[in-house]
Each structure stands twice: as structure tokens, then as C-alpha cells.
C-alpha positions in Angstrom: 0.0 0.0 0.0 1.3 3.4 -0.8 1.0 6.5 1.4 -2.2 7.8 -0.3 -3.9 4.5 0.0 -3.0 4.1 3.7 -4.4 7.5 4.5 -7.8 6.5 3.1 -7.7 3.1 4.8 -7.1 4.6 8.3 -9.8 7.3 8.0 -11.5 7.2 11.4 -15.1 8.4 11.1 -17.4 10.8 9.4 -17.9 11.3 5.6 -15.0 10.6 3.3 -14.5 10.6 -0.5 -11.8 8.6 -2.0 -11.0 9.7 -5.6 -9.3 6.7 -7.2 -8.3 6.8 -10.9 -8.2 3.7 -13.2 -5.9 1.0 -11.8 -5.3 2.8 -8.6 -6.2 -0.1 -6.3 -9.6 1.1 -5.0 -10.8 -2.4 -4.2 -7.8 -3.0 -2.1 -8.4 0.2 -0.2 -12.0 -0.9 0.6 -11.0 -4.4 1.8 -8.2 -3.0 4.0 -10.6 -0.3 5.2 -13.2 -2.9 6.4 -10.5 -5.0 8.0 -9.1 -2.0 9.9 -12.6 -0.9 11.0 -13.3 -4.3 12.6 -9.9 -5.3 13.9 -8.4 -2.0 14.9 -11.3 0.3 15.5 -13.4 -2.5 17.1 -16.5 -1.7 15.0 -19.2 -4.4 15.0 -19.1 -5.9 11.4 -22.9 -6.3 11.5 -23.2 -2.5 11.5 -21.2 -2.1 8.3 -22.8 -2.0 4.9 -20.5 -2.4 1.8 -22.4 -1.6 -1.4 -21.6 -1.8 -5.1 -23.6 -1.7 -8.4 -23.3 -5.2 -9.8 -23.5 -8.7 -8.4 -20.1 -9.5 -9.8 -18.3 -6.5 -8.2 -20.1 -7.1 -4.9 -19.2 -10.8 -4.9 -15.6 -10.0 -5.7 -15.4 -7.4 -2.9 -16.9 -9.8 -0.4 -14.5 -12.6 -1.4 -11.4 -10.4 -1.2 -12.5 -9.1 2.2 -13.4 -12.3 4.0 -10.2 -14.1 2.8 -8.4 -11.7 5.1 -10.7 -12.6 8.1 -13.7 -14.9 8.1 -15.5 -12.8 10.7 -15.8 -10.0 8.2 -18.5 -12.2 6.4 -21.1 -10.7 8.8 -20.6 -7.3 7.0 -23.5 -6.7 4.6 -22.1 -7.1 1.1 -24.4 -6.5 -1.8 -25.7 -4.2 -4.5 -27.7 -1.1 -3.6 -30.8 -2.9 -5.0 -30.3 -5.9 -2.8 -29.7 -3.8 0.3 -32.9 -1.7 -0.3 -34.8 -4.9 -1.0 -33.7 -6.3 2.4 -35.0 -3.1 4.0 -38.4 -3.7 2.4 -38.5 -7.3 3.6 -37.1 -6.7 7.1 -39.0 -3.5 8.0 -42.0 -3.4 5.8 -42.9 -7.1 5.5 -42.6 -7.3 1.7 -42.7 -11.0 0.7 -39.9 -12.6 -1.4 -42.1 -12.9 -4.4 -43.2 -9.2 -4.4 -40.6 -8.2 -7.0 -41.2 -9.3 -10.6 -38.3 -10.5 -12.7 -37.3 -9.4 -16.2 -39.3 -12.2 -17.9 -42.5 -11.3 -16.0 -41.9 -7.6 -16.7 -41.5 -8.3 -20.4 -44.5 -10.5 -20.6 -46.6 -7.8 -18.9 -45.4 -5.2 -21.4 -46.1 -7.5 -24.3 -49.7 -8.1 -23.1 -50.2 -4.3 -22.7 -48.9 -3.5 -26.1 -50.8 -6.4 -27.7 -54.1 -5.0 -26.4 -53.2 -1.5 -27.6 -52.2 -2.4 -31.2 -54.2 -5.7 -31.6 -51.1 -7.8 -32.4 -49.4 -10.6 -30.6 -46.1 -10.0 -32.3 -43.8 -7.5 -30.5 -40.2 -7.4 -31.8 -37.5 -7.8 -29.2 -36.0 -4.4 -30.1 -39.2 -2.6 -29.4 -39.7 -4.5 -26.2 -36.1 -3.7 -25.0 -36.4 0.0 -25.7 -39.8 0.3 -24.1 -38.6 -1.6 -21.0 -35.6 0.7 -20.8 -37.8 3.8 -21.1 -40.0 2.7 -18.2 -36.8 2.2 -16.1 -35.5 5.6 -17.2 -38.8 7.3 -16.2 -38.9 5.6 -12.8 -35.4 6.4 -11.9 -35.8 10.1 -12.7 -39.3 10.5 -11.2 -39.4 8.7 -7.9 -41.9 10.9 -6.0 -44.6 8.3 -5.3 -47.1 10.8 -4.3 -47.0 12.8 -7.6 -45.3 10.4 -10.0 -47.3 10.7 -13.2 -48.0 14.4 -12.9 -44.3 15.3 -13.3 -43.4 13.1 -16.2 -42.7 14.5 -19.6 -43.6 11.5 -21.8 -42.0 11.2 -25.3 -45.3 10.2 -26.9 -48.8 9.0 -26.0 -47.9 5.4 -26.8 -45.2 5.3 -24.1 -47.5 7.2 -21.7 -50.3 4.7 -22.2 -48.0 1.7 -21.6 -46.4 3.3 -18.6 -49.7 4.0 -16.9 -51.2 0.6 -17.6 -47.9 -1.1 -16.5 -47.9 0.7 -13.1 -51.6 0.2 -12.6 -51.1 -3.6 -12.9 -48.2 -3.5 -10.4 -50.3 -1.6 -7.9 -53.4 -3.7 -8.4 -51.3 -6.9 -7.8 -49.1 -5.6 -5.0 -46.0 -6.1 -7.1 -42.8 -4.1 -7.6 -40.3 -4.1 -10.5 -36.6 -3.8 -10.2 -36.7 0.0 -10.3 -39.5 0.3 -7.8 -37.2 -1.2 -5.2 -35.4 2.1 -5.1 -38.3 4.5 -5.2 -40.5 2.4 -2.8 -37.7 2.2 -0.2 -37.1 6.0 -0.4 -40.8 6.7 0.0 -41.5 4.3 2.9 -38.3 5.1 4.9 -39.0 8.9 4.5 -42.6 8.4 5.6 -41.8 6.3 8.7 -39.4 8.1 11.1 -39.6 5.4 13.7 -38.5 2.7 11.3 -35.8 5.0 9.9 -34.3 5.3 13.5 -34.3 1.5 13.8 -32.4 1.2 10.5 -29.9 3.9 11.6 -29.2 2.1 14.9 -28.6 -1.2 13.0 -26.5 0.1 10.1 -24.1 2.8 11.2 -21.3 2.6 8.6 -21.8 2.8 4.8 -19.2 2.1 2.2 -20.0 2.5 -1.5 -17.8 1.4 -4.3 -18.0 2.9 -7.8 -19.7 5.9 -6.3 -19.6 7.7 -9.7 -22.4 5.3 -10.8 -24.9 6.4 -8.2 -28.2 8.1 -9.2 -30.3 10.6 -7.4 -32.9 8.3 -5.7 -30.0 6.0 -4.5 -28.0 8.9 -3.2 -31.0 10.6 -1.5 -32.0 7.3 0.2 -28.5 6.5 1.4 -28.4 10.0 3.0 -31.6 9.2 4.8 -30.0 6.1 6.4 -27.0 8.1 7.8 -27.0 8.9 11.5 -25.7 12.2 12.8 -22.1 11.0 12.5 -22.5 10.7 8.7 -20.3 7.6 8.5 -20.3 7.4 4.7 -17.1 6.2 3.0 -17.3 6.3 -0.8 -14.8 5.4 -3.5 -15.1 6.4 -7.1 -13.8 8.4 -10.1 -16.1 11.0 -11.6 -14.0 10.7 -14.8 -15.4 7.2 -15.2 -19.1 8.1 -14.8 -20.6 6.6 -18.0 -24.1 5.5 -17.1 -26.1 8.7 -17.6 -28.8 6.7 -19.4 -29.4 5.0 -16.1 -29.6 8.3 -14.2 -26.0 8.1 -12.9 -24.3 11.5 -12.6 -20.8 12.6 -11.5 -22.4 15.6 -9.7 -22.7 13.7 -6.5 -18.9 13.2 -6.4 -18.0 16.6 -7.7 -20.2 18.3 -5.1 -19.6 15.9 -2.3 -18.3 18.5 0.1 -21.5 20.6 -0.5 -23.6 17.7 0.7 -21.1 16.8 3.6 -19.4 19.9 4.9 -17.0 18.0 7.1 -16.0 15.5 4.5 -12.4 14.4 4.1 -11.1 14.0 0.6 -8.5 11.3 -0.2 -7.1 11.5 -3.8 -5.3 8.3 -5.0 -3.7 9.2 -8.3 -1.0 6.5 -8.8 -2.1 3.9 -11.3 -0.6 0.4 -11.2 -2.2 -0.6 -14.5 -1.2 1.9 -17.1 2.3 2.9 -18.3 3.1 6.7 -18.5 2.5 6.8 -22.3 -1.1 5.6 -21.9 -1.9 7.9 -19.0 -0.5 11.0 -20.9 -3.2 10.4 -23.5 -5.9 9.7 -20.9 -5.1 12.7 -18.8 -5.0 15.0 -21.8 -8.3 13.9 -23.1 -10.2 14.1 -19.8 -8.8 17.4 -18.9 -11.1 19.0 -21.5 -14.1 18.1 -19.2 -15.4 20.8 -16.8 -17.6 18.7 -14.5 -14.7 17.0 -12.6 -12.2 17.3 -9.9 -8.9 18.6 -11.3 -6.3 15.8 -11.1 -3.6 14.1 -13.1 -3.2 10.3 -12.8 0.4 9.2 -12.5 1.9 5.8 -13.4 3.3 3.5 -10.7 4.7 1.2 -13.4 8.4 1.1 -14.5 7.8 -0.6 -17.9 7.1 1.5 -21.0 4.3 1.1 -23.4 3.3 2.8 -26.6 0.4 4.5 -28.2 -0.2 4.4 -32.0 -2.8 6.1 -34.2 -3.6 4.2 -37.4 -5.7 5.2 -40.3 -7.6 2.5 -42.3 -9.7 2.7 -45.4 -12.8 1.0 -44.0 -14.1 -1.4 -41.4 -13.1 -4.4 -43.3 -9.5 -3.3 -43.7 -9.4 -2.3 -40.1 -10.6 -5.7 -38.9 -8.2 -7.7 -41.2 -5.2 -5.6 -40.1 -5.9 -5.8 -36.4 -6.5 -9.5 -36.6 -3.1 -9.9 -38.5 -1.4 -7.8 -35.8 -2.8 -9.9 -33.0 -1.9 -13.1 -34.8 1.7 -12.0 -35.4 2.2 -10.7 -31.9 1.1 -14.1 -30.4 -0.3 -12.1 -27.5 -3.1 -13.7 -25.5 -4.3 -10.5 -23.7 -6.1 -8.3 -26.2 -9.2 -6.3 -26.1 -11.0 -4.6 -29.1 -13.2 -1.7 -27.9 -15.8 -0.1 -30.0 -18.5 2.5 -29.3 -21.4 0.3 -30.2 -22.1 -3.4 -30.8 -22.4 -2.8 -34.5 -18.7 -2.0 -34.9 -17.9 -5.4 -33.5 -19.3 -7.2 -36.5 -16.3 -7.2 -38.9 -14.0 -8.5 -36.1 -16.2 -11.6 -35.7 -15.3 -12.6 -39.3 -11.6 -11.5 -39.1 -11.0 -13.4 -35.8 -12.4 -16.5 -37.4 -10.5 -16.1 -40.6 -7.2 -15.8 -38.6 -8.1 -18.7 -36.3 -8.0 -16.5 -33.2 -10.0 -17.4 -30.1 -12.3 -14.6 -29.3 -15.3 -13.8 -27.0 -18.1 -11.2 -27.4 -18.8 -9.9 -23.9 -22.3 -8.8 -24.6 -23.9 -12.2 -24.9 -27.4 -10.7 -25.0 -26.7 -8.9 -28.3 -27.1 -11.3 -31.3 -26.9 -9.5 -34.6 -28.4 -12.3 -36.5 -31.6 -12.7 -34.5 -32.7 -9.1 -35.2 -35.9 -8.8 -37.1 -34.3 -6.5 -39.7 -31.7 -9.1 -40.5 -34.3 -11.8 -40.8 -36.6 -9.6 -43.0 -33.8 -8.7 -45.5 -32.6 -12.3 -45.6 -36.1 -13.4 -46.4 -36.3 -11.0 -49.4 -32.9 -12.2 -50.6 -33.7 -15.9 -50.2 -37.0 -15.4 -52.0 -35.1 -14.0 -55.0 -33.2 -17.3 -55.2 -35.9 -19.8 -54.2 -39.5 -19.6 -53.1 -40.5 -20.2 -49.4 -44.0 -19.8 -48.0 -42.7 -18.9 -44.5 -40.4 -16.2 -46.0 -43.1 -14.6 -48.2 -45.5 -14.4 -45.2 -42.7 -12.8 -43.2 -42.3 -9.9 -45.6 -45.7 -9.6 -47.3 -46.6 -6.4 -45.5 -43.1 -4.9 -45.0 -43.9 -2.3 -46.3 -47.7 -2.5 -45.9 -49.4 -4.0 -48.9 -52.7 -5.0 -47.3 -52.0 -8.6 -48.1 -53.7 -11.4 -46.1 -51.8 -14.5 -44.9 -50.8 -16.6 -47.8 -51.8 -20.2 -47.2 -50.6 -22.2 -50.2 -48.1 -22.1 -53.0 -50.6 -21.4 -55.7 -51.3 -18.0 -54.2 -47.8 -16.9 -54.9 -46.0 -19.3 -57.3 -48.7 -19.6 -59.9 -50.4 -16.3 -60.4 -52.8 -16.5 -63.4 -54.1 -13.6 -65.5 -57.4 -13.8 -63.8 -55.8 -13.9 -60.3 -53.6 -10.9 -61.1 -56.7 -8.8 -61.5 -57.7 -9.8 -58.0 -54.3 -9.8 -56.4 -52.4 -7.1 -58.2 -50.4 -6.2 -55.1 -49.2 -9.8 -54.7 -48.1 -9.7 -58.4 -46.2 -6.5 -57.9 -44.4 -8.1 -54.9 -43.5 -11.1 -57.0 -42.0 -8.9 -59.7 -40.1 -6.9 -57.2 -38.5 -10.0 -55.7 -37.8 -11.4 -59.2 -35.9 -8.2 -60.1 -33.5 -8.8 -57.3 -32.2 -12.0 -58.7 -29.3 -10.8 -60.8 -28.2 -8.0 -58.5 -25.1 -8.2 -56.3 -25.9 -8.8 -52.6 -25.3 -5.2 -51.5 -27.2 -3.7 -54.5 -30.1 -6.0 -53.7 -30.1 -4.8 -50.0 -30.2 -1.2 -51.3 -33.0 -2.1 -53.7 -35.1 -3.7 -50.9 -34.6 -0.6 -48.8 -35.5 2.0 -51.5 -37.3 0.6 -54.5 -39.3 -2.0 -52.6 -39.8 0.4 -49.7 -38.5 -1.4 -46.6 -37.1 1.8 -45.2 -40.6 3.3 -45.3 -41.7 0.3 -43.2 -39.0 1.0 -40.7 -40.0 4.7 -40.5 -43.5 3.6 -39.6 -42.2 1.1 -37.2 -40.0 3.7 -35.4 -42.9 6.1 -35.0 -45.2 3.3 -33.7 -42.8 2.1 -31.0 -41.0 5.4 -30.3 -37.6 4.1 -31.6 -34.9 6.3 -33.1 -34.9 5.5 -36.9 -31.1 6.0 -37.0 -30.8 3.2 -34.5 -32.8 0.9 -36.7 -30.7 1.9 -39.8 -27.6 0.8 -38.0 -28.7 -2.8 -38.2 -27.9 -2.8 -41.9 -24.2 -2.7 -40.9 -24.6 -6.5 -40.6 -24.7 -6.6 -44.3 -22.5 -3.6 -45.3 -19.6 -4.5 -43.0 -19.5 -8.2 -43.7 -20.2 -8.6 -47.4 -18.1 -7.2 -50.2 -19.8 -5.0 -52.9 -19.3 -7.6 -55.7 -20.5 -10.6 -53.8 -23.5 -12.4 -55.3 -26.8 -12.9 -53.3 -26.3 -16.6 -53.0 -22.7 -16.3 -51.8 -23.7 -13.5 -49.4 -26.5 -15.6 -47.9 -24.1 -18.6 -47.4 -21.4 -16.4 -45.8 -23.8 -14.7 -43.3 -25.4 -18.0 -42.3 -21.9 -19.4 -41.8 -21.0 -16.4 -39.6 -24.2 -16.9 -37.6 -23.3 -20.5 -36.8 -19.7 -19.5 -36.1 -20.7 -16.8 -33.6 -22.9 -19.3 -31.7 -20.1 -21.9 -31.5 -17.5 -19.3 -30.5 -19.8 -17.9 -27.8 -20.4 -21.4 -26.4 -16.8 -22.6 -26.5 -14.8 -19.7 -25.3 -14.8 -18.2 -21.8 -13.2 -14.8 -21.2 -10.3 -16.4 -19.5 -9.5 -18.8 -22.3 -9.9 -16.4 -25.3 -7.1 -14.4 -26.9 -9.3 -11.4 -27.8 -12.3 -9.9 -26.1 -14.7 -7.9 -28.2 -16.5 -5.3 -26.2 -18.2 -1.9 -26.3 -16.6 0.9 -24.3 -19.4 0.6 -21.8 -18.8 -3.1 -21.3 -15.1 -2.6 -21.0 -15.5 -0.9 -17.6 -13.7 -2.9 -14.9 -11.7 -4.9 -17.4 -8.0 -4.6 -18.6 -5.7 -6.2 -21.1 -2.1 -5.8 -22.3 -3.1 -4.5 -25.7 -6.1 -2.3 -26.3 -7.4 -1.7 -29.8 -9.7 1.3 -29.7 -11.4 1.1 -33.1 -13.4 3.3 -35.4 -12.6 6.5 -33.5 -14.5 8.7 -36.0 -16.7 11.7 -36.0 -20.3 10.6 -35.2 -19.0 7.4 -33.6 -16.9 8.9 -30.7 -18.7 11.0 -29.7 -21.7 9.2 -30.9 -24.1 11.1 -33.2 -27.1 10.3 -30.9 -25.2 11.3 -27.6 -26.6 14.3 -25.7 -23.6 14.7 -23.3 -20.2 15.4 -24.8 -18.6 15.1 -21.4 -20.0 11.7 -20.8 -18.7 10.6 -24.3 -15.3 11.9 -23.3 -15.4 9.9 -20.0 -16.4 6.9 -22.1 -13.3 7.4 -24.3 -11.2 7.8 -21.1 -12.5 4.5 -19.8 -11.6 2.8 -23.1 -8.0 4.2 -23.1 -7.3 3.4 -19.5 -8.0 -0.4 -20.0 -4.5 -0.7 -21.4 -1.7 -2.4 -19.3 0.9 -2.1 -22.0 0.0 -0.8 -25.5 -2.8 1.3 -27.0 -3.7 1.1 -30.7 -6.2 3.8 -31.8 -7.6 3.5 -35.3 -10.0 5.6 -37.4 -11.4 5.2 -40.9 -11.4 7.3 -44.1 -14.7 5.7 -45.2 -17.5 4.5 -42.9 -21.0 3.4 -43.7 -20.2 4.0 -47.3 -19.5 7.7 -46.7 -16.3 9.8 -46.3 -15.4 9.7 -42.6 -13.4 12.1 -40.4 -11.3 11.4 -37.3 -13.0 12.1 -34.0 -12.4 15.4 -32.2 -11.1 13.3 -29.3 -8.1 12.3 -31.5 -7.4 15.9 -32.3 -7.4 16.5 -28.5 -4.7 13.9 -27.8 -2.6 13.8 -31.0 0.1 16.0 -29.5 0.7 13.5 -26.7 1.4 10.8 -29.3 3.2 12.4 -32.2 3.3 16.2 -32.7 3.9 15.7 -36.4 1.0 13.3 -37.0 -1.6 14.6 -39.6 -5.1 13.4 -39.1 
């Protein structure tokens, strides 16, 4: 332990903020702090609450603490949600089955939407986004007494779903995951006697990753504190990247405003990153205004390097990075992108170079998306007829066609039938016209001439989904299939990639793979010898749909600071079939890498 870490560990009592940069040993500080509290300060371990934001980090914190002393197992280790839920059960008699899980939540939303639009088919993308919007609304509007009156709904569709969803929960005495927070805040605030009991039982609070806290969590934790205000928090506002969940760095930056007697312990020596990496990270994050001014220093003696590389497009980028990894024979590599879509070309290049890889976001399957399936149905129909495929796309866009029950309805359209089913005849001709086009030209024709983009526009309005988000799914085709590839060859290649992705996902664990493919958000808490920060272009980093430039910069800071040895930063001259420009973040840091570099 260095001097800065020891100062934080031996903090006696009262509020304390530990500002710990990437790789600065914050978990060790917390475990040693708990050990010191119990074995030196003689604090009852049952009065200590140690909280984090994920089950994994909470479990890791517990294991690393109790290995030092088994009696420390009586400390409450858990997530903020699990602690609040224990309060509801212990003090307000909430039964174990009062909280609905994700599956039950999704089924409830599906039933509500089905009744609104008279359809049993709700695409997963729409379901995920609506579920996220409900969570977002709840986390930012947690006043139970006046919840609906304060909400600025995006559209009437979301409003209707939200109100019906909450009504069902209330009628059935159920809570969802987000209600755990707001309900706890409401009940504790409304019951002073119970609050006093909680304060007597839990007298010391420790919070890891404090930069990830949101307002309802912070306000409720403050309610739990006794007059001694024994709150010990560890975090780094420069790594606050979950604004879409309501998290904000403001609670760290303004900590001394909330707690006038707070002690501040900056820990600025990183034992992960070499100086060359930290120079870039420090230069980038210094442009943010909502932060505590600090410069992270390296505690490592070995040198690393930072390189900026320009590639023509995503395919060249993926091939060259795969080649670099193969030649280096390194088994500790991480490819970090802004979104899941930029991961696509690397799936193919890793397989082509026989490199073991893992996609961290196992929930995101490019090939199960409805857009992918729709386009593939059109393309397959151009090569060979299938009743299932024609029914899948018959009203995408809307043609007013009923379900097609037999082959004769489509395969053998007579002159007399054409008069009755002219729209079906037009569809047949449109599909036939795709037959001799290249794969990519056929995709473009489906989008424009046939009108699939018009269907997506209607779909986006119906479910309140950003149309640009839907358009991004076409990168499955544009980033994996060459321009001159035939439809048949393209179909075969993509189906092979689909099977390859499933096999790779099942066979490779993170510990056994040579390369981890992650988004910048998913890279938080991870590290690797070699970091490949890819597609660092305008509209990608910062993302075109991002509202907060400072959070985008923090996200870039997180990506950079995963590197234990070397950092490769790449950008493209062509992206999404358009001329692309380097990110402004590269312009911010280029002088740290090579003063003569021309971007």
C-alpha cells in the first residue's frame, strides 16, 4: 500500500470521499478499510454495509475481504438494490415474491402492447427499448405521491404503456426492479420510527464505484445516515458513463457541498497503465469541466506505446488488427468499439485468422434481429420460393396482403388472379428483379425501391424508436459482405457467420480467449495488455445520438485506461459508405502521441 492508499484506509469516522483513478487499487483500499474498522477500531461488522452496483463486483469485494478474516463475512455485502430490498423485507414485510423478474416484466409489457395495437407480435428491439424507457422514467421520477404528474412522456404510446404497467403492479401488490429504489425511499422517509431503527442497526456505509450512483439512490442513502454521517465512498467521476441509467458525476464533484466536514483522499497512482497511456488519458479528460482537477500518475516502470492508425474502411481495419494480433502471439487483447455494430467485422476476421475470441455482450445477437431476418427473407425469395419467408415480408412495407396459405397464391399467379391480387403480383415482380443484382445492391433495392425503409420509419414512430438506431442494423450486411458478392454467396457467408458466432460464444470463456470484443461501456472494470480502440471517427466517438459530450469523453477515457501495455487507436477514411473524419477526441490527444501526425 502506498501512502495515499493508507491515508484512506485509516480514516477514522465521518464522511469521506476517495477519488481513485483507473488501476489505482480502489478495491484493495476498501477491503483493507473494512479489516481496519473491525480489527483496529473494534467496530461491529454487522453495523457495516458495503455496497456496489453489480453482483459481480459485490461478490468480488466480499471474497477479497473475507479471505483476510472470516468474521468479516457478517458485514452486509451487496448491491444497492439488494440492500434496499432487504430493508423492504425486514422492516415493511414485503414477501420474497413481491418483485417481478425481467421475464415477467417483459410478458406484462407484451400483453399491454398487444391490447393496444391488436397484435401478438412485439419485436424484441421494441420490447427492450420500451422496457428501458420505463426504467428511465422511474429512476428520474421517484416521487410516489406525484409520480405521473411530473413526467414528460416522449409520446402518447409510451405514456399509455407506462400508466397501464404501473396500474397492474399496484393492483397486484408487485414491484419491479426500479420500484425497489423509489419504494424504499418513500417508505423510509414516511416512517421516522423505522428509519431510526435502521440507523441504529446500520451505522457505517461504504460505497464502491460511487460515480455510478443516481439521485434516488443517493437521497435514500443520505436518509440512512446517522448524525455521525459515516459514509465512505470510493469512485472516479471521470469514469461516470451510465447517464442513461440516471447516474451522474455531480454527487462526487459536489460531495463537500452535501457533507461539509468530508475528508477527501485522492489516490492518483495507477498500477495498471504505463506513462504513455496515462498521458493520453489525462490530456483527453482534462477537457471536461464537471470534474475534480487531477492528473493520474503511473506506478509502473515498464514502458508502453500509443499508436494512431488510419484505415480505409471497417473491413481493412478488422483484417489488419487480426493480423497484428496473430503475429504478436499475445493472449491478452481487447478490441473496444463505441457500439455493438462495430464489433461485426471483427467476428469474421478473428475466425479467418483462427484467433480465439469472445463477445462480452452475450445478449446482443446481430443475426436474431428482425431487420436481418426480413432482409434475408427477401434475398432468399429472390433465389428460391418459401411460404414462410413470403409471409414474413408480405406487409413490409404495408401492402394490405392477407396471410398466404398455399403455394398457388404466390407461385402460380394466373391472369385472372392478377386482376384480383395485383399487389401480390407486384411483390413477386419486385423480388424477381433482385435475382441478378449483387448482394449489396439487392439490399439497397429492398430498402429504397421496394420500400423497406418506409416500413422502418412507420415502425419507429409506432414504437418510439430512433430511426437511425434501426438503420444501424444494416451494418450486418455492409460491414461483412463485399460489394461484388452475389446474393447466394452473401447468404451462405452470413449463415456461416451466424453458426460460427454461436459456436465461438459457447466454447470460449473470457479467461480462455485471446481477444475480447467489447463496447466501451462493457469494458469498464476490465483490462488487457493490448487495447485496440477502433473506429474512432466523428459521429462514432462522440456518438451522433449522444446528448452529453462530457460523458462521451469519459467513455473514451475508460476505453483508453484499460491498457496495461499498449494502445492502438484506429480511425477510418470511409465509414458506412461515406467519407469519414477522425474524432475530435483524436485531435485533442494527438500532440501526446506524435506532434507531427496529420489526421
